[in-house]
N, C-alpha and C positions, 0 to 999 in steps of 0.2 A: 504513543508508539504506533507507527503505521508500517506494517510489514507486508512484503509481497515479493513476487518474482520480478516485477517491473520489467516485463519482457514484451515490449519496451515500456519505460516510463513514458507517460503521455500527459496531455493537458488536463485530462480528467483527474488523474492522480494529483496534479499540482493544484487544481482548483479545490479539490477535496481537502487537502492538507492545509491550505491557506485559510479556507473558510471555517474548518473545524478549529484551527488554532485561534482564530478571532472569536469564535463562540466560547471556547474554553476559557479565554482570558476574562470573560464576564463572571466566571466562577472561581478561578484560581489566580493568585497573585503572579506567580511565575509559571510560564509554560515553556518547556523544552520539547522540541520535536525530534524524535528518533525515527529516521527512515531506515528500515531494516531490509536489506536485499538478501533474500534467502534462496536456497535451492529447494523448491517445493516439490514434494513427491506426488506425482499424479498417476493414477491407475489408467487413465485415459491417455493413450498414446498421442492424440491430437493436442493435449494440454501440456505436454512436457515442454520445458524451456528450450527455445531454439538458439538463443544467443548465449555465449559462455558467461558464467556467473561474474567473472572479473570485469568483463566488458559492460555488463548491466550495472555493476557496482560503480564503475568509473563514471558512467553517464548519470546515474542517480546522484552520486556525490557532487558532480558539477552543478546539477540542478539545485541540490540542497544548498550548496555554497552560494549560488546566485540569488537564492531566496532569503539568505541570511540565517538558515538553519545550520547550526554547528555540528549536528550529530547525524552522521550517516555511517552505518556499520555494515560490514560484510560478514555474514554468518555462514561459515562453511561447515563447522563441526557440530552444529546444533540444528538438526533437521526438523525438530518439533518446536512449536511455539513456546511450550513450557520451559524448554532449555534456553531459549532466547530470553525469556522473561527472567529466569534465574541469573543469566549472564548479566543482564542490565541491573538487576537488584544488587549484585555484588558491588556496584559502583555508586549506588544512590540509596537513600532512604525515602525518596520522594514517592508520591502517589503515582501509580502508572495507570494510564487510560489506554486501553487497547482499541484501536480503530480497525474495524473489519467491515467488509461489504455485506449487504443483505444476503447475497448468495451464500457467503460463508456462514452467516448467522443462522441460516436455515438448516445448516448441517453441523452446527456447533457441538451438539451432543455426541457427534461421532469423532470429534477431535481427540487426539491422544492426550489423556489426562486432563480433559476439559474441566473437571471439578477442581483440580489443582490450579489451573489457569484462573478460574473465577476467585479462588481463595488468595491468589497472589497479586491480583490487580485491584485497583480501586473502582474502576468502572469499565464496562464493556460498551464502547460506543459503536453504533451501527449506522452505516451510511447506505442509503438506497439510491443507487445511481440513476434509476429510471424516474423517480419522483423528486429527487433532490432533498429528501427528508433525512435529517440527521437525528437519531435517537440517542440520548445520553446513557441509556442503560438497557440491558436485554429485556427486563421486565418492568420498565418504567414507561410512563406515558409522556415524559418530557421530550417533546419533539420540536425540532427547528427546521425551517426551510432554508436551504442554501440557494441563494439567488444566482441566476445565470449559470447554473451548473451544466457543463458539457457532458452529454451522455455518450461516453467513449469507452470502448473495450479494446484491450490489447489484441484479442483475437481478430477484431475488425481490422486493426492496423496490419497485422501479419497477413491477412487475406488480401488487403489492398496491394501490398508489395508482391505477394505471390502471383497476383493477377496483372502485374506490370504497372500498377498505378502508384508508383513511388512518390510522385509529386503530390498526389492526394493524401498519401500517408504522412508526408512531411508537414502538412497543415495541422495534423493532430498531435504532433510530438514537439518537444522543445529542441532547439538546434543541437544541444548536447547529445541527443539520442539519434541524430541522423545516421551515424556510422553503424548503429545497431540494425538499421533497416536492411543492410546488406545480408544479414544472417537469415532473413526470411524469404529470400529468393529461392525458388526451387526449380 
């Protein structure tokens, strides 16, 4: 399960989910990828989502479909990760591996009901975008290197567009996300 604002979805997200899926297939017979587009609450005004949630969902869904992932969900009424996990668990008895970035892992103890999240999932997978390392558990030393990982941040893309460099921003996102770039002009 890979959740986020996807504001916008970019080539780094895509690389992460493809490479993590390949890695997990070495450990699990069946791997289903859930891309969860959520409305993340941020206290920092600069980090609030700029593009409407439905637009982000449609772009992410198109990307998921093009990659062969059948599961892309829009989560409107579940603002916390534990609610999203509970929602997914209603439809499956499968193991859930939650994929989060290193920045989120560093603050995991501050997440709403983080103990319940750990109790509900099988593994907490952590991806470090700067190093390309993928760790299969919060307290485990099992680490993989994701080759050719693009170090891209959504904030970087929004700033490129804000500064009039839309063609540069387009190089960092899939075509399905091009329309989202219009929301970042100020």
